[in-house]
Residue, then its C-alpha position, 0 to 999 in steps of 0.5 A: x500500500x504505497x499510496x498510504x504512508x505513516x506520518x511518524x513525525x506528526x502526532x498520531x492522534x491527529x493525522x497518523x497517515x497520509x494518502x498520496x495525492x496522485x491516488x485516483x478516485x478508482x484506486x482510492x475506492x479499491x484501497x478502501x475496500x481492501x482496508x475494510x476487508x483487512x479490518x473484517x479479517x483481523x476481527x475474525x482472526x481474534x477469535x475472542x467472544x466479542x462484546x456488544x460494542x465491538x460487534x456493533x462496530x464490526x457490523x458497521x465495518x462489514x456494511x461499509x465493506x459491502x458498499x465499497x465493494x459495490x462502488x468498485x463493481x460500478x467502476x468496472x467496465x461492462 
């Protein structure tokens, strides 16, 4: 993911990452879908019983992943 880099010199609380300004709209949506897939996979890999707040957050991440995947599908030529 060379389009997203860590900002080790700035405050991690304000802007922990920088996105390459040359990243296209289409590539940005693909990256969003990939990052959301990583979040879902990481949550599933933890294998611990999830509390209600964590389940709610993961539900939102999974919904966002579905929307991002649909956006990527819409970008594909037919």
